[in-house]
Every structure is written in C-alpha cells, then in structure tokens.
PQR file of N, CA, C, O and H, with PARSE charges and radii, in Angstrom:
ATOM      1  N   MET A   1      84.452  61.584  80.719 -0.4000 1.5000
ATOM      2  CA  MET A   1      84.298  61.574  79.281 -0.0000 2.0000
ATOM      3  C   MET A   1      82.814  61.646  78.926  0.5500 1.7000
ATOM      4  O   MET A   1      81.957  61.362  79.762 -0.5500 1.4000
ATOM      5  N   CYS A   2      82.520  62.019  77.707 -0.4000 1.5000
ATOM      6  CA  CYS A   2      81.128  62.183  77.295 -0.0000 2.0000
ATOM      7  C   CYS A   2      80.865  61.322  76.061  0.5500 1.7000
ATOM      8  O   CYS A   2      80.919  61.810  74.932 -0.5500 1.4000
ATOM      9  H   CYS A   2      83.216  62.249  77.028  0.4000 1.0000
ATOM     10  N   GLU A   3      80.583  60.051  76.282 -0.4000 1.5000
ATOM     11  CA  GLU A   3      80.231  59.170  75.173 -0.0000 2.0000
ATOM     12  C   GLU A   3      78.720  59.208  74.992  0.5500 1.7000
ATOM     13  O   GLU A   3      77.968  59.366  75.954 -0.5500 1.4000
ATOM     14  H   GLU A   3      80.538  59.655  77.200  0.4000 1.0000
ATOM     15  N   LEU A   4      78.292  59.064  73.758 -0.4000 1.5000
ATOM     16  CA  LEU A   4      76.869  59.131  73.445 -0.0000 2.0000
ATOM     17  C   LEU A   4      76.296  57.757  73.129  0.5500 1.7000
ATOM     18  O   LEU A   4      76.986  56.887  72.600 -0.5500 1.4000
ATOM     19  H   LEU A   4      78.903  58.936  72.976  0.4000 1.0000
ATOM     20  N   THR A   5      75.031  57.579  73.460 -0.4000 1.5000
ATOM     21  CA  THR A   5      74.245  56.464  72.955 -0.0000 2.0000
ATOM     22  C   THR A   5      73.471  57.024  71.771  0.5500 1.7000
ATOM     23  O   THR A   5      72.761  58.020  71.906 -0.5500 1.4000
ATOM     24  H   THR A   5      74.470  58.286  73.890  0.4000 1.0000
ATOM     25  N   VAL A   6      73.605  56.389  70.618 -0.4000 1.5000
ATOM     26  CA  VAL A   6      72.949  56.875  69.404 -0.0000 2.0000
ATOM     27  C   VAL A   6      71.779  55.957  69.091  0.5500 1.7000
ATOM     28  O   VAL A   6      71.922  54.736  69.041 -0.5500 1.4000
ATOM     29  H   VAL A   6      74.181  55.579  70.509  0.4000 1.0000
ATOM     30  N   MET A   7      70.606  56.576  68.880 -0.4000 1.5000
ATOM     31  CA  MET A   7      69.367  55.824  68.720 -0.0000 2.0000
ATOM     32  C   MET A   7      68.558  56.316  67.534  0.5500 1.7000
ATOM     33  O   MET A   7      68.782  57.410  67.015 -0.5500 1.4000
ATOM     34  H   MET A   7      70.490  57.569  68.920  0.4000 1.0000
ATOM     35  N   LYS A   8      67.606  55.479  67.113 -0.4000 1.5000
ATOM     36  CA  LYS A   8      66.559  55.895  66.181 -0.0000 2.0000
ATOM     37  C   LYS A   8      65.530  56.688  66.990  0.5500 1.7000
ATOM     38  O   LYS A   8      65.568  56.651  68.220 -0.5500 1.4000
ATOM     39  H   LYS A   8      67.424  54.590  67.534  0.4000 1.0000
ATOM     40  N   PRO A   9      64.611  57.407  66.329 -0.5600 1.5000
ATOM     41  CA  PRO A   9      63.586  58.154  67.064  0.2800 2.0000
ATOM     42  C   PRO A   9      62.734  57.293  68.005  0.5500 1.7000
ATOM     43  O   PRO A   9      62.225  57.794  69.008 -0.5500 1.4000
ATOM     44  N   ASP A  10      62.575  56.001  67.689 -0.4000 1.5000
ATOM     45  CA  ASP A  10      61.790  55.124  68.570 -0.0000 2.0000
ATOM     46  C   ASP A  10      62.614  54.576  69.732  0.5500 1.7000
ATOM     47  O   ASP A  10      62.148  53.713  70.475 -0.5500 1.4000
ATOM     48  H   ASP A  10      62.989  55.593  66.875  0.4000 1.0000
ATOM     49  N   ARG A  11      63.841  55.079  69.888 -0.4000 1.5000
ATOM     50  CA  ARG A  11      64.782  54.731  70.964 -0.0000 2.0000
ATOM     51  C   ARG A  11      65.473  53.382  70.783  0.5500 1.7000
ATOM     52  O   ARG A  11      66.094  52.880  71.719 -0.5500 1.4000
ATOM     53  H   ARG A  11      64.220  55.780  69.284  0.4000 1.0000
ATOM     54  N   THR A  12      65.376  52.788  69.588 -0.4000 1.5000
ATOM     55  CA  THR A  12      66.160  51.601  69.268 -0.0000 2.0000
ATOM     56  C   THR A  12      67.623  52.029  69.187  0.5500 1.7000
ATOM     57  O   THR A  12      67.953  52.978  68.475 -0.5500 1.4000
ATOM     58  H   THR A  12      64.872  53.196  68.827  0.4000 1.0000
ATOM     59  N   ILE A  13      68.491  51.342  69.905 -0.4000 1.5000
ATOM     60  CA  ILE A  13      69.900  51.719  69.961 -0.0000 2.0000
ATOM     61  C   ILE A  13      70.632  51.294  68.692  0.5500 1.7000
ATOM     62  O   ILE A  13      70.544  50.144  68.263 -0.5500 1.4000
ATOM     63  H   ILE A  13      68.223  50.572  70.483  0.4000 1.0000
ATOM     64  N   LEU A  14      71.354  52.243  68.103 -0.4000 1.5000
ATOM     65  CA  LEU A  14      72.192  51.982  66.932 -0.0000 2.0000
ATOM     66  C   LEU A  14      73.641  51.744  67.343  0.5500 1.7000
ATOM     67  O   LEU A  14      74.314  50.889  66.768 -0.5500 1.4000
ATOM     68  H   LEU A  14      71.425  53.177  68.452  0.4000 1.0000
ATOM     69  N   ALA A  15      74.128  52.491  68.332 -0.4000 1.5000
ATOM     70  CA  ALA A  15      75.511  52.359  68.791 -0.0000 2.0000
ATOM     71  C   ALA A  15      75.634  52.972  70.185  0.5500 1.7000
ATOM     72  O   ALA A  15      74.913  53.907  70.535 -0.5500 1.4000
ATOM     73  H   ALA A  15      73.581  53.186  68.800  0.4000 1.0000
ATOM     74  N   GLU A  16      76.558  52.428  70.967 -0.4000 1.5000
ATOM     75  CA  GLU A  16      76.802  52.933  72.318 -0.0000 2.0000
ATOM     76  C   GLU A  16      78.250  53.386  72.457  0.5500 1.7000
ATOM     77  O   GLU A  16      79.114  52.991  71.673 -0.5500 1.4000
ATOM     78  H   GLU A  16      77.144  51.669  70.682  0.4000 1.0000
ATOM     79  N   ASP A  17      78.503  54.216  73.458 -0.4000 1.5000
ATOM     80  CA  ASP A  17      79.845  54.727  73.755 -0.0000 2.0000
ATOM     81  C   ASP A  17      80.467  55.431  72.548  0.5500 1.7000
ATOM     82  O   ASP A  17      81.661  55.285  72.285 -0.5500 1.4000
ATOM     83  H   ASP A  17      77.802  54.537  74.095  0.4000 1.0000
ATOM     84  N   VAL A  18      79.650  56.198  71.816 -0.4000 1.5000
ATOM     85  CA  VAL A  18      80.089  56.884  70.602 -0.0000 2.0000
ATOM     86  C   VAL A  18      80.845  58.165  70.973  0.5500 1.7000
ATOM     87  O   VAL A  18      80.372  58.974  71.771 -0.5500 1.4000
ATOM     88  H   VAL A  18      78.680  56.317  72.030  0.4000 1.0000
ATOM     89  N   VAL A  19      82.032  58.327  70.373 -0.4000 1.5000
ATOM     90  CA  VAL A  19      82.850  59.516  70.611 -0.0000 2.0000
ATOM     91  C   VAL A  19      83.051  60.345  69.344  0.5500 1.7000
ATOM     92  O   VAL A  19      83.595  61.447  69.406 -0.5500 1.4000
ATOM     93  H   VAL A  19      82.416  57.669  69.725  0.4000 1.0000
ATOM     94  N   TYR A  20      82.612  59.818  68.186 -0.4000 1.5000
ATOM     95  CA  TYR A  20      82.746  60.534  66.914 -0.0000 2.0000
ATOM     96  C   TYR A  20      81.507  60.281  66.074  0.5500 1.7000
ATOM     97  O   TYR A  20      81.060  59.144  65.926 -0.5500 1.4000
ATOM     98  H   TYR A  20      82.170  58.923  68.136  0.4000 1.0000
ATOM     99  N   ILE A  21      80.954  61.366  65.523 -0.4000 1.5000
ATOM    100  CA  ILE A  21      79.850  61.270  64.569 -0.0000 2.0000
ATOM    101  C   ILE A  21      80.248  62.087  63.346  0.5500 1.7000
ATOM    102  O   ILE A  21      80.529  63.281  63.452 -0.5500 1.4000
ATOM    103  H   ILE A  21      81.316  62.290  65.644  0.4000 1.0000
ATOM    104  N   GLY A  22      80.270  61.433  62.183 -0.4000 1.5000
ATOM    105  CA  GLY A  22      80.596  62.118  60.934 -0.0000 2.0000
ATOM    106  C   GLY A  22      79.460  61.966  59.942  0.5500 1.7000
ATOM    107  O   GLY A  22      78.799  60.928  59.901 -0.5500 1.4000
ATOM    108  H   GLY A  22      80.042  60.464  62.097  0.4000 1.0000
ATOM    109  N   VAL A  23      79.230  63.002  59.138 -0.4000 1.5000
ATOM    110  CA  VAL A  23      78.144  62.986  58.157 -0.0000 2.0000
ATOM    111  C   VAL A  23      78.739  63.142  56.764  0.5500 1.7000
ATOM    112  O   VAL A  23      79.588  64.004  56.535 -0.5500 1.4000
ATOM    113  H   VAL A  23      79.766  63.845  59.171  0.4000 1.0000
ATOM    114  N   ASP A  24      78.283  62.288  55.820 -0.4000 1.5000
ATOM    115  CA  ASP A  24      78.775  62.363  54.448 -0.0000 2.0000
ATOM    116  C   ASP A  24      77.692  61.886  53.491  0.5500 1.7000
ATOM    117  O   ASP A  24      77.386  60.695  53.440 -0.5500 1.4000
ATOM    118  H   ASP A  24      77.594  61.587  56.006  0.4000 1.0000
ATOM    119  N   ALA A  25      77.116  62.804  52.739 -0.4000 1.5000
ATOM    120  CA  ALA A  25      76.162  62.483  51.665 -0.0000 2.0000
ATOM    121  C   ALA A  25      75.071  61.504  52.075  0.5500 1.7000
ATOM    122  O   ALA A  25      74.883  60.478  51.423 -0.5500 1.4000
ATOM    123  H   ALA A  25      77.364  63.772  52.780  0.4000 1.0000
ATOM    124  N   GLY A  26      74.358  61.810  53.140 -0.4000 1.5000
ATOM    125  CA  GLY A  26      73.236  60.970  53.546 -0.0000 2.0000
ATOM    126  C   GLY A  26      73.592  59.796  54.428  0.5500 1.7000
ATOM    127  O   GLY A  26      72.712  59.026  54.813 -0.5500 1.4000
ATOM    128  H   GLY A  26      74.511  62.644  53.669  0.4000 1.0000
ATOM    129  N   SER A  27      74.865  59.642  54.756 -0.4000 1.5000
ATOM    130  CA  SER A  27      75.298  58.584  55.668 -0.0000 2.0000
ATOM    131  C   SER A  27      75.846  59.215  56.941  0.5500 1.7000
ATOM    132  O   SER A  27      76.426  60.300  56.913 -0.5500 1.4000
ATOM    133  H   SER A  27      75.579  60.268  54.443  0.4000 1.0000
ATOM    134  N   VAL A  28      75.653  58.522  58.050 -0.4000 1.5000
ATOM    135  CA  VAL A  28      76.185  58.967  59.331 -0.0000 2.0000
ATOM    136  C   VAL A  28      77.112  57.876  59.843  0.5500 1.7000
ATOM    137  O   VAL A  28      76.705  56.724  59.996 -0.5500 1.4000
ATOM    138  H   VAL A  28      75.182  57.640  58.072  0.4000 1.0000
ATOM    139  N   GLU A  29      78.359  58.244  60.108 -0.4000 1.5000
ATOM    140  CA  GLU A  29      79.345  57.297  60.638 -0.0000 2.0000
ATOM    141  C   GLU A  29      79.463  57.501  62.141  0.5500 1.7000
ATOM    142  O   GLU A  29      79.648  58.623  62.613 -0.5500 1.4000
ATOM    143  H   GLU A  29      78.689  59.180  59.984  0.4000 1.0000
ATOM    144  N   LEU A  30      79.356  56.415  62.884 -0.4000 1.5000
ATOM    145  CA  LEU A  30      79.440  56.442  64.339 -0.0000 2.0000
ATOM    146  C   LEU A  30      80.650  55.621  64.762  0.5500 1.7000
ATOM    147  O   LEU A  30      80.794  54.470  64.350 -0.5500 1.4000
ATOM    148  H   LEU A  30      79.205  55.504  62.501  0.4000 1.0000
ATOM    149  N   ARG A  31      81.522  56.205  65.581 -0.4000 1.5000
ATOM    150  CA  ARG A  31      82.696  55.475  66.074 -0.0000 2.0000
ATOM    151  C   ARG A  31      82.652  55.440  67.595  0.5500 1.7000
ATOM    152  O   ARG A  31      82.464  56.465  68.251 -0.5500 1.4000
ATOM    153  H   ARG A  31      81.405  57.141  65.915  0.4000 1.0000
ATOM    154  N   SER A  32      82.829  54.242  68.141 -0.4000 1.5000
ATOM    155  CA  SER A  32      82.813  54.095  69.594 -0.0000 2.0000
ATOM    156  C   SER A  32      84.196  54.354  70.174  0.5500 1.7000
ATOM    157  O   SER A  32      85.185  54.442  69.445 -0.5500 1.4000
ATOM    158  H   SER A  32      82.982  53.410  67.608  0.4000 1.0000
ATOM    159  N   ILE A  33      84.249  54.474  71.475 -0.4000 1.5000
ATOM    160  CA  ILE A  33      85.507  54.691  72.176 -0.0000 2.0000
ATOM    161  C   ILE A  33      86.474  53.526  71.958  0.5500 1.7000
ATOM    162  O   ILE A  33      87.687  53.697  72.073 -0.5500 1.4000
ATOM    163  H   ILE A  33      83.447  54.404  72.067  0.4000 1.0000
ATOM    164  N   LEU A  34      85.940  52.341  71.644 -0.4000 1.5000
ATOM    165  CA  LEU A  34      86.771  51.160  71.385 -0.0000 2.0000
ATOM    166  C   LEU A  34      87.147  51.017  69.918  0.5500 1.7000
ATOM    167  O   LEU A  34      87.864  50.086  69.551 -0.5500 1.4000
ATOM    168  H   LEU A  34      84.954  52.201  71.551  0.4000 1.0000
ATOM    169  N   GLY A  35      86.669  51.936  69.068 -0.4000 1.5000
ATOM    170  CA  GLY A  35      87.013  51.906  67.655 -0.0000 2.0000
ATOM    171  C   GLY A  35      86.018  51.192  66.767  0.5500 1.7000
ATOM    172  O   GLY A  35      86.242  51.080  65.562 -0.5500 1.4000
ATOM    173  H   GLY A  35      86.087  52.693  69.366  0.4000 1.0000
ATOM    174  N   ASP A  36      84.914  50.702  67.336 -0.4000 1.5000
ATOM    175  CA  ASP A  36      83.870  50.077  66.516 -0.0000 2.0000
ATOM    176  C   ASP A  36      83.232  51.144  65.630  0.5500 1.7000
ATOM    177  O   ASP A  36      82.962  52.255  66.085 -0.5500 1.4000
ATOM    178  H   ASP A  36      84.732  50.793  68.315  0.4000 1.0000
ATOM    179  N   VAL A  37      82.993  50.803  64.364 -0.4000 1.5000
ATOM    180  CA  VAL A  37      82.415  51.755  63.407 -0.0000 2.0000
ATOM    181  C   VAL A  37      81.073  51.226  62.918  0.5500 1.7000
ATOM    182  O   VAL A  37      80.959  50.072  62.507 -0.5500 1.4000
ATOM    183  H   VAL A  37      83.213  49.901  63.994  0.4000 1.0000
ATOM    184  N   THR A  38      80.058  52.090  62.968 -0.4000 1.5000
ATOM    185  CA  THR A  38      78.733  51.788  62.438 -0.0000 2.0000
ATOM    186  C   THR A  38      78.386  52.892  61.453  0.5500 1.7000
ATOM    187  O   THR A  38      78.529  54.073  61.768 -0.5500 1.4000
ATOM    188  H   THR A  38      80.151  53.028  63.302  0.4000 1.0000
ATOM    189  N   VAL A  39      77.930  52.518  60.261 -0.4000 1.5000
ATOM    190  CA  VAL A  39      77.509  53.507  59.264 -0.0000 2.0000
ATOM    191  C   VAL A  39      76.040  53.260  58.956  0.5500 1.7000
ATOM    192  O   VAL A  39      75.647  52.140  58.627 -0.5500 1.4000
ATOM    193  H   VAL A  39      77.813  51.559  60.005  0.4000 1.0000
ATOM    194  N   VAL A  40      75.227  54.312  59.063 -0.4000 1.5000
ATOM    195  CA  VAL A  40      73.794  54.204  58.792 -0.0000 2.0000
ATOM    196  C   VAL A  40      73.394  55.279  57.790  0.5500 1.7000
ATOM    197  O   VAL A  40      74.045  56.320  57.697 -0.5500 1.4000
ATOM    198  H   VAL A  40      75.546  55.221  59.331  0.4000 1.0000
ATOM    199  N   LYS A  41      72.329  55.029  57.045 -0.4000 1.5000
ATOM    200  CA  LYS A  41      71.787  56.022  56.114 -0.0000 2.0000
ATOM    201  C   LYS A  41      70.733  56.831  56.863  0.5500 1.7000
ATOM    202  O   LYS A  41      69.762  56.280  57.382 -0.5500 1.4000
ATOM    203  H   LYS A  41      71.800  54.183  57.121  0.4000 1.0000
ATOM    204  N   GLY A  42      70.937  58.136  56.912 -0.4000 1.5000
ATOM    205  CA  GLY A  42      70.001  58.994  57.608 -0.0000 2.0000
ATOM    206  C   GLY A  42      70.627  60.340  57.917  0.5500 1.7000
ATOM    207  O   GLY A  42      71.672  60.695  57.372 -0.5500 1.4000
ATOM    208  H   GLY A  42      71.726  58.584  56.490  0.4000 1.0000
ATOM    209  N   THR A  43      69.969  61.090  58.805 -0.4000 1.5000
ATOM    210  CA  THR A  43      70.443  62.409  59.203 -0.0000 2.0000
ATOM    211  C   THR A  43      70.352  62.548  60.717  0.5500 1.7000
ATOM    212  O   THR A  43      69.561  61.872  61.374 -0.5500 1.4000
ATOM    213  H   THR A  43      69.120  60.802  59.247  0.4000 1.0000
ATOM    214  N   ILE A  44      71.168  63.429  61.247 -0.4000 1.5000
ATOM    215  CA  ILE A  44      71.126  63.694  62.683 -0.0000 2.0000
ATOM    216  C   ILE A  44      69.883  64.524  62.975  0.5500 1.7000
ATOM    217  O   ILE A  44      69.698  65.597  62.401 -0.5500 1.4000
ATOM    218  H   ILE A  44      71.811  63.979  60.714  0.4000 1.0000
ATOM    219  N   ALA A  45      69.036  64.028  63.865 -0.4000 1.5000
ATOM    220  CA  ALA A  45      67.831  64.756  64.250 -0.0000 2.0000
ATOM    221  C   ALA A  45      68.052  65.542  65.540  0.5500 1.7000
ATOM    222  O   ALA A  45      67.471  66.611  65.726 -0.5500 1.4000
ATOM    223  H   ALA A  45      69.186  63.156  64.332  0.4000 1.0000
ATOM    224  N   GLU A  46      68.899  65.008  66.435 -0.4000 1.5000
ATOM    225  CA  GLU A  46      69.075  65.638  67.744 -0.0000 2.0000
ATOM    226  C   GLU A  46      70.364  65.145  68.381  0.5500 1.7000
ATOM    227  O   GLU A  46      70.721  63.973  68.263 -0.5500 1.4000
ATOM    228  H   GLU A  46      69.371  64.139  66.283  0.4000 1.0000
ATOM    229  N   ILE A  47      71.057  66.049  69.057 -0.4000 1.5000
ATOM    230  CA  ILE A  47      72.185  65.676  69.909 -0.0000 2.0000
ATOM    231  C   ILE A  47      71.933  66.317  71.266  0.5500 1.7000
ATOM    232  O   ILE A  47      71.759  67.532  71.363 -0.5500 1.4000
ATOM    233  H   ILE A  47      70.767  67.001  69.153  0.4000 1.0000
ATOM    234  N   ASP A  48      71.914  65.495  72.315 -0.4000 1.5000
ATOM    235  CA  ASP A  48      71.632  65.948  73.675 -0.0000 2.0000
ATOM    236  C   ASP A  48      72.816  65.555  74.559  0.5500 1.7000
ATOM    237  O   ASP A  48      72.865  64.441  75.082 -0.5500 1.4000
ATOM    238  H   ASP A  48      72.056  64.508  72.236  0.4000 1.0000
ATOM    239  N   ILE A  49      73.758  66.467  74.719 -0.4000 1.5000
ATOM    240  CA  ILE A  49      74.965  66.170  75.490 -0.0000 2.0000
ATOM    241  C   ILE A  49      74.627  65.931  76.961  0.5500 1.7000
ATOM    242  O   ILE A  49      75.224  65.059  77.592 -0.5500 1.4000
ATOM    243  H   ILE A  49      73.719  67.371  74.294  0.4000 1.0000
ATOM    244  N   THR A  50      73.684  66.686  77.515 -0.4000 1.5000
ATOM    245  CA  THR A  50      73.315  66.521  78.920 -0.0000 2.0000
ATOM    246  C   THR A  50      72.888  65.094  79.221  0.5500 1.7000
ATOM    247  O   THR A  50      73.256  64.535  80.255 -0.5500 1.4000
ATOM    248  H   THR A  50      73.198  67.395  77.002  0.4000 1.0000
ATOM    249  N   ASN A  51      72.111  64.504  78.317 -0.4000 1.5000
ATOM    250  CA  ASN A  51      71.638  63.128  78.509 -0.0000 2.0000
ATOM    251  C   ASN A  51      72.482  62.103  77.757  0.5500 1.7000
ATOM    252  O   ASN A  51      72.137  60.922  77.706 -0.5500 1.4000
ATOM    253  H   ASN A  51      71.812  64.959  77.478  0.4000 1.0000
ATOM    254  N   GLU A  52      73.592  62.559  77.174 -0.4000 1.5000
ATOM    255  CA  GLU A  52      74.539  61.687  76.468 -0.0000 2.0000
ATOM    256  C   GLU A  52      73.854  60.828  75.406  0.5500 1.7000
ATOM    257  O   GLU A  52      74.052  59.614  75.344 -0.5500 1.4000
ATOM    258  H   GLU A  52      73.873  63.518  77.216  0.4000 1.0000
ATOM    259  N   ALA A  53      73.041  61.487  74.571 -0.4000 1.5000
ATOM    260  CA  ALA A  53      72.279  60.763  73.546 -0.0000 2.0000
ATOM    261  C   ALA A  53      72.239  61.554  72.241  0.5500 1.7000
ATOM    262  O   ALA A  53      72.322  62.782  72.229 -0.5500 1.4000
ATOM    263  H   ALA A  53      72.880  62.473  74.621  0.4000 1.0000
ATOM    264  N   ALA A  54      72.108  60.810  71.145 -0.4000 1.5000
ATOM    265  CA  ALA A  54      71.894  61.410  69.829 -0.0000 2.0000
ATOM    266  C   ALA A  54      70.820  60.597  69.120  0.5500 1.7000
ATOM    267  O   ALA A  54      70.727  59.383  69.301 -0.5500 1.4000
ATOM    268  H   ALA A  54      72.040  59.812  71.155  0.4000 1.0000
ATOM    269  N   ILE A  55      70.012  61.275  68.313 -0.4000 1.5000
ATOM    270  CA  ILE A  55      68.941  60.628  67.560 -0.0000 2.0000
ATOM    271  C   ILE A  55      69.254  60.763  66.073  0.5500 1.7000
ATOM    272  O   ILE A  55      69.550  61.855  65.588 -0.5500 1.4000
ATOM    273  H   ILE A  55      70.088  62.262  68.166  0.4000 1.0000
ATOM    274  N   ILE A  56      69.185  59.643  65.355 -0.4000 1.5000
ATOM    275  CA  ILE A  56      69.388  59.622  63.911 -0.0000 2.0000
ATOM    276  C   ILE A  56      68.057  59.301  63.243  0.5500 1.7000
ATOM    277  O   ILE A  56      67.444  58.273  63.531 -0.5500 1.4000
ATOM    278  H   ILE A  56      68.945  58.756  65.749  0.4000 1.0000
ATOM    279  N   GLN A  57      67.607  60.187  62.343 -0.4000 1.5000
ATOM    280  CA  GLN A  57      66.407  59.927  61.546 -0.0000 2.0000
ATOM    281  C   GLN A  57      66.837  59.082  60.359  0.5500 1.7000
ATOM    282  O   GLN A  57      67.558  59.560  59.484 -0.5500 1.4000
ATOM    283  H   GLN A  57      68.105  61.022  62.109  0.4000 1.0000
ATOM    284  N   MET A  58      66.404  57.841  60.324 -0.4000 1.5000
ATOM    285  CA  MET A  58      66.815  56.901  59.287 -0.0000 2.0000
ATOM    286  C   MET A  58      66.098  57.200  57.982  0.5500 1.7000
ATOM    287  O   MET A  58      64.944  57.629  57.981 -0.5500 1.4000
ATOM    288  H   MET A  58      65.819  57.453  61.036  0.4000 1.0000
ATOM    289  N   GLU A  59      66.801  56.968  56.847 -0.4000 1.5000
ATOM    290  CA  GLU A  59      66.167  57.067  55.535 -0.0000 2.0000
ATOM    291  C   GLU A  59      65.242  55.884  55.346  0.5500 1.7000
ATOM    292  O   GLU A  59      65.501  54.793  55.855 -0.5500 1.4000
ATOM    293  H   GLU A  59      67.739  56.620  56.848  0.4000 1.0000
ATOM    294  N   GLU A  60      64.158  56.104  54.609 -0.4000 1.5000
ATOM    295  CA  GLU A  60      63.216  55.003  54.371 -0.0000 2.0000
ATOM    296  C   GLU A  60      63.349  54.457  52.996  0.5500 1.7000
ATOM    297  O   GLU A  60      62.632  53.526  52.629 -0.5500 1.4000
ATOM    298  H   GLU A  60      63.947  56.990  54.196  0.4000 1.0000
TER
END
C-alpha cells in the first residue's frame, strides 16, 4: 500500500498513513488508513509518491 506522511514545508508532520487527500475552498482534508480525519487551511505544494510524502503550504 502507499500511505503518505503529510507535512508542512518545514517537515513538521500534520498526519501519517494518509490514504485520501481532498481539497475544498482553501482547506485540505487528510484521512488516514484508520479513518482519522485532519482538516488544515492551506494548499498542496507537493506530492512525492516515491518517498510517500506530501507537503501542505499552510495559510498564514
């Protein structure tokens, strides 16, 4: 399986084992393989499947 670790640009972890990323009006919803949901304000800056990581640029 390919779960992602989702981080801020400074590599602070926002969520782990993420299998779903949804975007809606400036918010990013992250869902883990266990069903945990994290919603953050920001945009997707990068998704790197090879390294199983995604970067979210947070709104200030």
